[in-house]
ZALO-975710 format. One record per residue (C-alpha): residue in three letters; x, y, z. Coordinates in pm, 1 decimal. Layout:
% ZALO-975710
+------+----------+----------+----------+
| resn |        x |        y |        z |
+------+----------+----------+----------+
|  ALA |        X |        Y |        Z |
...
+------+----------+----------+----------+
***
This chain:
% ZALO-975710
+------+----------+----------+----------+
| resn |        x |        y |        z |
+------+----------+----------+----------+
|  MET |  -1966.5 |  -2119.6 |   -343.1 |
|  ASP |  -1897.0 |  -2110.3 |   -716.1 |
|  THR |  -1570.5 |  -2298.4 |   -693.5 |
|  ASP |  -1741.1 |  -2584.7 |   -514.5 |
|  ARG |  -2017.1 |  -2615.8 |   -773.2 |
|  ALA |  -1768.1 |  -2598.7 |  -1057.7 |
|  THR |  -1591.8 |  -2906.6 |   -923.4 |
|  GLY |  -1910.1 |  -3100.2 |   -855.1 |
|  PHE |  -1939.0 |  -2996.6 |   -492.9 |
|  ASP |  -2298.8 |  -2937.4 |   -392.6 |
|  GLY |  -2475.1 |  -3015.9 |    -68.3 |
|  GLY |  -2684.2 |  -3323.8 |   -127.9 |
|  MET |  -2469.2 |  -3449.3 |   -414.9 |
|  VAL |  -2243.8 |  -3648.6 |   -185.1 |
|  ASP |  -2296.1 |  -3862.5 |    123.0 |
|  VAL |  -1959.6 |  -3806.3 |    291.3 |
|  VAL |  -1698.4 |  -3531.5 |    277.1 |
|  VAL |  -1345.3 |  -3641.1 |    367.0 |
|  VAL |  -1123.5 |  -3356.4 |    487.1 |
|  GLY |   -759.3 |  -3440.1 |    418.6 |
|  ALA |   -585.8 |  -3607.5 |    125.2 |
|  GLY |   -291.4 |  -3785.7 |    281.5 |
|  VAL |   -283.0 |  -4163.4 |    296.9 |
|  ILE |   -547.7 |  -4171.4 |    574.2 |
|  GLY |   -794.2 |  -3947.9 |    393.2 |
|  LEU |   -754.2 |  -4115.7 |     54.9 |
|  THR |   -791.3 |  -4468.9 |    189.7 |
|  CYS |  -1103.2 |  -4359.4 |    379.5 |
|  ALA |  -1242.3 |  -4213.4 |     57.4 |
|  MET |  -1173.1 |  -4533.1 |   -137.8 |
|  ARG |  -1329.2 |  -4758.0 |    122.9 |
|  LEU |  -1638.4 |  -4537.1 |    146.6 |
|  GLN |  -1676.4 |  -4545.0 |   -230.4 |
|  ARG |  -1645.5 |  -4921.7 |   -227.4 |
|  ALA |  -1925.3 |  -4933.4 |     31.5 |
|  GLY |  -2147.4 |  -4734.7 |   -203.5 |
|  ALA |  -2110.9 |  -4385.2 |    -60.8 |
|  ARG |  -2084.7 |  -4078.1 |   -280.9 |
|  VAL |  -1770.4 |  -3905.3 |   -159.4 |
|  ALA |  -1596.4 |  -3571.6 |   -199.7 |
|  VAL |  -1248.8 |  -3482.2 |    -73.5 |
|  VAL |  -1149.6 |  -3142.2 |     64.8 |
|  THR |   -777.1 |  -3077.6 |     97.2 |
|  ALA |   -558.0 |  -2778.8 |    172.4 |
|  GLN |   -277.4 |  -2915.9 |    -42.7 |
|  GLU |   -215.7 |  -3177.1 |   -307.5 |
|  SER |   -145.4 |  -3528.4 |   -181.4 |
|  GLY |    207.8 |  -3497.5 |   -312.9 |
|  ARG |    272.9 |  -3215.5 |    -67.0 |
|  THR |    146.2 |  -3395.0 |    243.7 |
|  VAL |    370.0 |  -3557.4 |    503.2 |
|  SER |    253.3 |  -3895.0 |    368.4 |
|  ARG |    480.2 |  -3852.7 |     67.3 |
|  ILE |    788.9 |  -3828.5 |    289.4 |
|  ALA |    710.8 |  -4144.4 |    485.8 |
|  ALA |    951.9 |  -4437.6 |    466.9 |
|  ALA |    628.1 |  -4638.7 |    450.8 |
|  VAL |    729.0 |  -4987.2 |    558.8 |
|  TRP |    458.0 |  -5186.0 |    738.7 |
|  TYR |    539.2 |  -5173.8 |   1110.0 |
|  PRO |    317.7 |  -5044.8 |   1394.4 |
|  THR |    589.5 |  -4818.0 |   1526.1 |
|  ARG |    534.9 |  -4655.0 |   1866.0 |
|  THR |    182.6 |  -4789.8 |   1903.4 |
|  ASP |     36.0 |  -4961.6 |   2206.2 |
|  ALA |    -50.9 |  -5330.1 |   2228.1 |
|  ASP |   -416.6 |  -5258.0 |   2164.1 |
|  PRO |   -655.3 |  -5511.0 |   2002.2 |
|  ARG |   -791.6 |  -5234.7 |   1777.6 |
|  VAL |   -442.6 |  -5145.5 |   1656.5 |
|  LEU |   -366.9 |  -5512.1 |   1587.8 |
|  GLU |   -688.6 |  -5542.2 |   1386.5 |
|  TRP |   -612.8 |  -5225.6 |   1189.2 |
|  SER |   -256.8 |  -5342.9 |   1124.7 |
|  HIS |   -370.6 |  -5687.4 |   1013.6 |
|  ARG |   -635.2 |  -5552.9 |    776.1 |
|  THR |   -380.1 |  -5317.1 |    625.3 |
|  PHE |   -124.1 |  -5596.9 |    585.4 |
|  VAL |   -377.5 |  -5812.0 |    399.3 |
|  GLU |   -477.0 |  -5523.9 |    171.6 |
|  PHE |   -117.4 |  -5433.4 |     84.6 |
|  ALA |    -25.9 |  -5797.1 |     20.5 |
|  GLU |   -315.1 |  -5818.0 |   -224.0 |
|  GLN |   -211.2 |  -5490.2 |   -387.2 |
|  ALA |    147.5 |  -5612.1 |   -423.2 |
|  GLY |     11.6 |  -5918.9 |   -601.5 |
|  ARG |   -171.9 |  -5688.6 |   -843.6 |
|  ALA |    138.9 |  -5474.1 |   -898.5 |
|  VAL |    -25.3 |  -5159.8 |   -762.7 |
|  PRO |    226.9 |  -4877.8 |   -819.0 |
|  GLY |    478.5 |  -4850.2 |   -537.0 |
|  VAL |    369.1 |  -5157.1 |   -338.3 |
|  VAL |    599.8 |  -5457.2 |   -291.4 |
|  MET |    663.0 |  -5720.9 |    -25.2 |
|  ARG |   1016.1 |  -5710.5 |    119.8 |
|  PRO |   1203.9 |  -5928.0 |    369.7 |
|  THR |   1295.2 |  -5754.0 |    693.8 |
|  ARG |   1551.9 |  -5813.3 |    967.0 |
|  MET |   1479.4 |  -5651.8 |   1302.4 |
|  LEU |   1768.9 |  -5648.6 |   1548.2 |
|  LEU |   1714.9 |  -5664.1 |   1923.8 |
|  ARG |   1934.6 |  -5545.4 |   2208.3 |
|  GLY |   1929.3 |  -5634.5 |   2576.4 |
|  ALA |   1725.9 |  -5916.1 |   2730.8 |
|  ALA |   1562.5 |  -6161.1 |   2494.0 |
|  GLU |   1210.2 |  -6052.5 |   2403.0 |
|  PRO |    907.2 |  -6273.0 |   2340.3 |
|  ARG |    714.1 |  -6252.0 |   2018.9 |
|  PRO |    586.0 |  -5896.7 |   1981.1 |
|  TRP |    215.6 |  -5826.3 |   2019.0 |
|  TRP |    181.8 |  -5745.4 |   1647.1 |
|  SER |    334.8 |  -6072.7 |   1521.3 |
|  PRO |     -5.5 |  -6244.6 |   1461.8 |
|  ALA |    -54.1 |  -6002.6 |   1172.0 |
|  VAL |    262.4 |  -6126.1 |    996.3 |
|  PRO |    236.6 |  -6479.8 |    851.6 |
|  ASP |    608.6 |  -6561.4 |    829.0 |
|  PHE |    729.6 |  -6396.7 |   1151.4 |
|  ARG |   1010.5 |  -6591.2 |   1318.2 |
|  ALA |   1285.2 |  -6538.0 |   1574.3 |
|  VAL |   1635.9 |  -6641.3 |   1465.6 |
|  ALA |   1988.1 |  -6634.4 |   1602.7 |
|  PRO |   2145.5 |  -6302.0 |   1499.5 |
|  THR |   2416.1 |  -6318.6 |   1232.5 |
|  ASP |   2647.8 |  -6052.8 |   1089.7 |
|  VAL |   2528.2 |  -5789.4 |   1335.4 |
|  PRO |   2689.3 |  -5500.6 |   1525.5 |
|  PRO |   2809.4 |  -5545.4 |   1884.8 |
|  GLY |   2533.6 |  -5542.1 |   2143.5 |
|  VAL |   2272.8 |  -5718.8 |   1931.9 |
|  THR |   2128.4 |  -6014.6 |   2122.6 |
|  GLY |   1839.1 |  -6127.7 |   1906.4 |
|  GLU |   1681.0 |  -6097.7 |   1565.6 |
|  TRP |   1333.4 |  -6121.5 |   1416.3 |
|  ARG |   1272.5 |  -6187.1 |   1048.9 |
|  PHE |    955.0 |  -6133.8 |    853.0 |
|  THR |    820.8 |  -6019.2 |    518.0 |
|  VAL |    606.3 |  -5706.2 |    510.0 |
|  PRO |    473.0 |  -5450.3 |    261.6 |
|  THR |    693.2 |  -5161.9 |    157.0 |
|  VAL |    527.7 |  -4867.3 |    -14.0 |
|  GLU |    696.3 |  -4603.3 |   -228.9 |
|  MET |    466.3 |  -4316.7 |   -145.8 |
|  GLY |    507.9 |  -4098.1 |   -454.4 |
|  PRO |    357.2 |  -4337.7 |   -708.5 |
|  TYR |    124.7 |  -4486.5 |   -448.0 |
|  LEU |    -38.0 |  -4155.9 |   -352.8 |
|  ASP |    -78.3 |  -4074.2 |   -721.7 |
|  TRP |   -253.0 |  -4409.3 |   -767.8 |
|  LEU |   -483.2 |  -4346.7 |   -472.4 |
|  VAL |   -586.6 |  -4008.6 |   -611.9 |
|  GLU |   -650.3 |  -4161.5 |   -954.3 |
|  GLN |   -870.3 |  -4431.7 |   -801.6 |
|  VAL |  -1072.6 |  -4188.3 |   -591.8 |
|  VAL |  -1128.0 |  -3945.6 |   -879.1 |
|  ALA |  -1208.0 |  -4223.8 |  -1127.2 |
|  ALA |  -1478.3 |  -4345.6 |   -888.3 |
|  GLY |  -1643.8 |  -4005.5 |   -907.5 |
|  ALA |  -1510.2 |  -3807.6 |   -612.0 |
|  PRO |  -1450.9 |  -3436.6 |   -670.5 |
|  MET |  -1135.3 |  -3297.0 |   -511.0 |
|  LEU |  -1165.4 |  -2945.0 |   -371.7 |
|  ARG |   -856.9 |  -2744.5 |   -281.2 |
|  ARG |   -957.7 |  -2545.2 |     21.5 |
|  ARG |   -795.4 |  -2465.5 |    353.2 |
|  VAL |  -1054.4 |  -2537.1 |    620.6 |
|  ALA |  -1046.6 |  -2310.2 |    925.5 |
|  ARG |  -1318.4 |  -2507.4 |   1104.4 |
|  LEU |  -1465.3 |  -2849.2 |   1029.9 |
|  ALA |  -1805.4 |  -2682.5 |   1055.1 |
|  ASP |  -1716.6 |  -2497.3 |    733.4 |
|  VAL |  -1788.7 |  -2812.4 |    530.6 |
|  ALA |  -2091.6 |  -2927.4 |    729.3 |
|  ASP |  -2326.8 |  -2801.0 |    457.2 |
|  LEU |  -2173.7 |  -3028.1 |    193.4 |
|  ALA |  -2276.8 |  -3370.0 |    327.2 |
|  PRO |  -2451.3 |  -3532.7 |    624.1 |
|  VAL |  -2123.2 |  -3697.0 |    732.1 |
|  VAL |  -1777.0 |  -3540.1 |    758.3 |
|  VAL |  -1456.8 |  -3741.6 |    805.2 |
|  ASN |  -1168.3 |  -3555.0 |    965.9 |
|  ALA |   -840.7 |  -3696.6 |    833.7 |
|  THR |   -634.0 |  -3381.5 |    871.9 |
|  GLY |   -341.4 |  -3526.4 |   1064.9 |
|  LEU |   -143.2 |  -3268.5 |   1257.6 |
|  ALA |   -401.1 |  -2997.9 |   1182.3 |
|  SER |   -647.3 |  -3189.2 |   1399.4 |
|  GLY |   -480.5 |  -3037.3 |   1701.8 |
|  THR |   -657.4 |  -2716.3 |   1601.8 |
|  LEU |   -954.2 |  -2841.9 |   1399.7 |
|  ALA |  -1057.4 |  -3098.6 |   1662.0 |
|  ALA |   -934.4 |  -2887.4 |   1955.6 |
|  ASP |   -725.2 |  -3182.4 |   2071.5 |
|  PRO |   -425.5 |  -3089.5 |   2290.0 |
|  ALA |   -294.3 |  -3446.8 |   2268.3 |
|  VAL |   -192.7 |  -3393.7 |   1903.8 |
|  HIS |    171.0 |  -3301.6 |   1852.2 |
|  PRO |    444.3 |  -3332.0 |   1588.2 |
|  ALA |    711.9 |  -3598.9 |   1592.3 |
|  ARG |    984.0 |  -3469.3 |   1364.0 |
|  GLY |   1150.8 |  -3723.8 |   1139.4 |
|  GLN |   1453.2 |  -3688.1 |    912.7 |
|  ILE |   1565.0 |  -3938.2 |    650.9 |
|  VAL |   1855.1 |  -3963.1 |    407.6 |
|  LEU |   1811.9 |  -4101.3 |     56.2 |
|  VAL |   2098.0 |  -4281.0 |   -119.5 |
|  GLU |   2130.1 |  -4472.0 |   -443.9 |
|  ASN |   2051.5 |  -4840.0 |   -403.4 |
|  PRO |   2367.8 |  -5052.4 |   -439.1 |
|  GLY |   2156.0 |  -5365.6 |   -484.4 |
|  LEU |   1987.2 |  -5410.0 |   -146.8 |
|  VAL |   1653.6 |  -5591.2 |   -121.0 |
|  THR |   1617.1 |  -5650.5 |    255.8 |
|  SER |   1506.4 |  -5392.2 |    510.8 |
|  VAL |   1704.3 |  -5380.3 |    835.8 |
|  ARG |   1584.8 |  -5220.4 |   1160.0 |
|  ASP |   1794.2 |  -5140.3 |   1468.1 |
|  GLU |   1534.9 |  -4946.9 |   1666.8 |
|  GLN |   1716.0 |  -4996.7 |   1999.1 |
|  ASN |   2052.6 |  -4866.1 |   1879.4 |
|  PRO |   2188.6 |  -4653.8 |   2167.5 |
|  ALA |   2325.8 |  -4405.2 |   1913.8 |
|  GLY |   1978.5 |  -4347.8 |   1770.2 |
|  ILE |   1702.8 |  -4536.7 |   1592.2 |
|  THR |   1838.7 |  -4678.4 |   1269.4 |
|  TYR |   1664.3 |  -4830.5 |    971.1 |
|  VAL |   1758.4 |  -4915.1 |    614.9 |
|  HIS |   1467.6 |  -4955.3 |    372.4 |
|  PRO |   1551.0 |  -5036.8 |      8.7 |
|  ARG |   1320.7 |  -4917.1 |   -267.2 |
|  ALA |   1328.3 |  -4963.6 |   -643.2 |
|  SER |   1606.8 |  -4715.4 |   -717.2 |
|  ASP |   1711.2 |  -4576.1 |   -379.7 |
|  VAL |   1736.2 |  -4660.1 |    -10.2 |
|  VAL |   1567.3 |  -4473.7 |    274.0 |
|  LEU |   1797.4 |  -4431.4 |    574.2 |
|  GLY |   1668.8 |  -4318.3 |    910.9 |
|  GLY |   1605.7 |  -4179.2 |   1137.6 |
|  THR |   1488.1 |  -3944.4 |   1407.9 |
|  PHE |   1175.9 |  -3920.5 |   1623.5 |
|  GLU |   1166.2 |  -3581.1 |   1795.2 |
|  ARG |    843.8 |  -3506.1 |   1978.9 |
|  ASP |    712.1 |  -3148.8 |   1979.8 |
|  ALA |    974.0 |  -3036.2 |   1727.0 |
|  TRP |    823.0 |  -2818.8 |   1452.8 |
|  ASP |   1138.4 |  -2741.2 |   1252.4 |
|  THR |   1112.5 |  -2877.2 |    897.0 |
|  GLY |   1461.5 |  -2772.2 |    793.6 |
|  VAL |   1728.9 |  -3033.9 |    724.3 |
|  ASP |   1977.2 |  -3085.0 |   1008.7 |
|  ASP |   2303.8 |  -3168.9 |    833.0 |
|  ALA |   2465.1 |  -3308.9 |   1148.2 |
|  ALA |   2168.4 |  -3539.7 |   1203.2 |
|  GLY |   2191.0 |  -3647.9 |    840.4 |
|  ARG |   2558.8 |  -3738.3 |    875.7 |
|  ALA |   2482.8 |  -3934.5 |   1193.3 |
|  ILE |   2203.2 |  -4125.3 |   1017.9 |
|  LEU |   2436.3 |  -4211.3 |    731.2 |
|  ASP |   2713.4 |  -4325.8 |    967.5 |
|  ARG |   2477.1 |  -4548.0 |   1168.2 |
|  SER |   2329.7 |  -4694.6 |    851.5 |
|  VAL |   2668.3 |  -4781.4 |    702.3 |
|  ALA |   2772.0 |  -4943.7 |   1030.5 |
|  LEU |   2453.0 |  -5150.3 |   1015.5 |
|  VAL |   2469.8 |  -5234.1 |    643.6 |
|  PRO |   2829.9 |  -5199.2 |    517.7 |
|  GLU |   2719.2 |  -5236.7 |    154.6 |
|  LEU |   2598.7 |  -4876.0 |    181.0 |
|  ALA |   2953.8 |  -4743.0 |    210.3 |
|  GLY |   3014.1 |  -4504.0 |    -76.4 |
|  ALA |   2650.1 |  -4494.2 |   -189.7 |
|  ARG |   2573.3 |  -4154.0 |   -337.5 |
|  VAL |   2342.8 |  -3937.0 |   -128.1 |
|  THR |   2053.9 |  -3813.0 |   -342.5 |
|  GLY |   1869.4 |  -3607.1 |    -85.0 |
|  GLN |   1736.8 |  -3556.4 |    264.9 |
|  ARG |   1376.9 |  -3514.6 |    375.5 |
|  VAL |   1212.7 |  -3387.5 |    692.1 |
|  GLY |    851.7 |  -3444.4 |    791.3 |
|  LEU |    632.8 |  -3391.3 |   1094.8 |
|  ARG |    454.4 |  -3710.4 |   1192.1 |
|  PRO |    100.9 |  -3641.5 |   1320.7 |
|  ALA |    142.3 |  -3801.9 |   1662.4 |
|  ARG |   -105.2 |  -3807.7 |   1949.4 |
|  HIS |    -69.2 |  -3889.2 |   2317.6 |
|  GLY |   -297.2 |  -4187.1 |   2373.3 |
|  GLY |   -268.9 |  -4312.0 |   2016.2 |
|  ALA |   -480.3 |  -4265.2 |   1707.2 |
|  ARG |   -830.5 |  -4127.7 |   1747.3 |
|  VAL |  -1073.5 |  -4317.0 |   1524.6 |
|  ALA |  -1415.6 |  -4234.7 |   1661.1 |
|  VAL |  -1742.1 |  -4048.9 |   1616.9 |
|  ASP |  -1726.2 |  -3702.3 |   1769.0 |
|  PRO |  -1973.8 |  -3687.3 |   2059.2 |
|  VAL |  -2077.3 |  -3330.8 |   1972.3 |
|  GLY |  -2090.1 |  -3353.1 |   1594.4 |
|  LEU |  -2134.2 |  -3056.5 |   1360.8 |
|  PRO |  -2407.0 |  -2796.3 |   1304.6 |
|  GLY |  -2731.0 |  -2924.9 |   1159.2 |
|  GLY |  -2690.6 |  -3265.2 |   1319.4 |
|  ARG |  -2406.5 |  -3363.2 |   1084.5 |
|  ARG |  -2202.9 |  -3662.9 |   1195.9 |
|  LEU |  -1829.8 |  -3603.6 |   1244.0 |
|  VAL |  -1594.6 |  -3902.3 |   1231.7 |
|  HIS |  -1229.7 |  -3856.9 |   1327.1 |
|  SER |   -929.3 |  -4053.6 |   1202.4 |
|  TYR |   -606.4 |  -3884.0 |   1306.2 |
|  GLY |   -307.9 |  -3912.9 |   1538.6 |
|  HIS |   -147.4 |  -4216.8 |   1372.4 |
|  GLY |    205.9 |  -4084.7 |   1423.6 |
|  GLY |    465.5 |  -4283.5 |   1231.4 |
|  ALA |    224.4 |  -4572.2 |   1168.0 |
|  GLY |    -16.4 |  -4402.9 |    928.7 |
|  VAL |     59.7 |  -4627.3 |    632.9 |
|  THR |     60.6 |  -4936.8 |    856.6 |
|  LEU |   -284.2 |  -4858.8 |    998.7 |
|  SER |   -436.8 |  -4691.6 |    693.2 |
|  TRP |   -665.9 |  -4955.1 |    543.6 |
|  GLY |   -775.4 |  -5096.4 |    877.6 |
|  CYS |   -864.4 |  -4750.5 |   1004.8 |
|  ALA |  -1046.1 |  -4680.4 |    678.4 |
|  ASP |  -1264.5 |  -4986.4 |    738.4 |
|  GLU |  -1338.9 |  -4858.6 |   1088.0 |
|  VAL |  -1428.5 |  -4516.7 |    949.0 |
|  VAL |  -1671.7 |  -4672.0 |    700.6 |
|  ARG |  -1848.8 |  -4846.8 |    987.2 |
|  LEU |  -1857.6 |  -4531.0 |   1197.5 |
|  CYS |  -2004.4 |  -4341.1 |    903.3 |
|  GLY |  -2290.9 |  -4588.7 |    896.7 |
|  TRP |  -2197.2 |  -4778.0 |    581.7 |
|  PRO |  -2135.4 |  -5153.5 |    550.7 |
|  VAL |  -1772.6 |  -5263.9 |    546.8 |
|  ALA |  -1704.2 |  -5470.2 |    235.2 |
|  GLY |  -1501.5 |  -5790.5 |    258.3 |
+------+----------+----------+----------+
***
């Protein structure tokens, strides 16, 4: 394959091939490089065109089960992002968050041990029906500059990036003894996994009128609502539509998101809308699959899966990458 050789791809030249260049694939590649592995990345599209770039990307294990593995992945990711924010990694900051609760008072959530300053407070200045409030500080990631930074780090550490649409994971089995499948929604086909399905999400972007605090109203009876400030804009959401493949903007849904967001944070009234985005979260019934494939690939190649993270890909990314390193047979640093 001349194209492969021209970009440094040659069987035996690398130890691990990562298929997929969204946030899951790139963090896996970085962690493997840190462990000493020679890595190559195969991707059907540039990182900037993956669903990762659309993500609101605020640390929160949304729609995940209270699983010790998920807590460990979330905690490891929190620690990594906090360290990156301290180093001013592009796009990464720590932001205060208010999470509003409705109905009966809830105990501390299962994920709270991962968040150092988590606390329950009496709700103030909230819409009708809110009965409780949690406050905490978590990482917020602006995915455009962050994905660019991840690519720069992976390439600078010596990983070739090959643009290729893979029809079967076996197609790259001749490139390395270990293959990591981080193909997100495509894993439904590539891993023959019927549990994989899309969860359509739509967001509205508006100019930031000076907000610094994220606000979540996930239990809003009118629809999940969140307001996530970034450097120059605010991400307003949202929707979570399982098994919906339509990537076109729904104007009515966008208006509803804007109305709910203004009701939640009145300072948004009059903020100029700068765009709308739609993405298909790579969800999976049963949660993320981070595991060695029991069958593997031709020639005795090891196949390690990391997919099905749904709307929590950023939140689980670094923790899952550490798990992938271990499953690939390399030592986990740190």
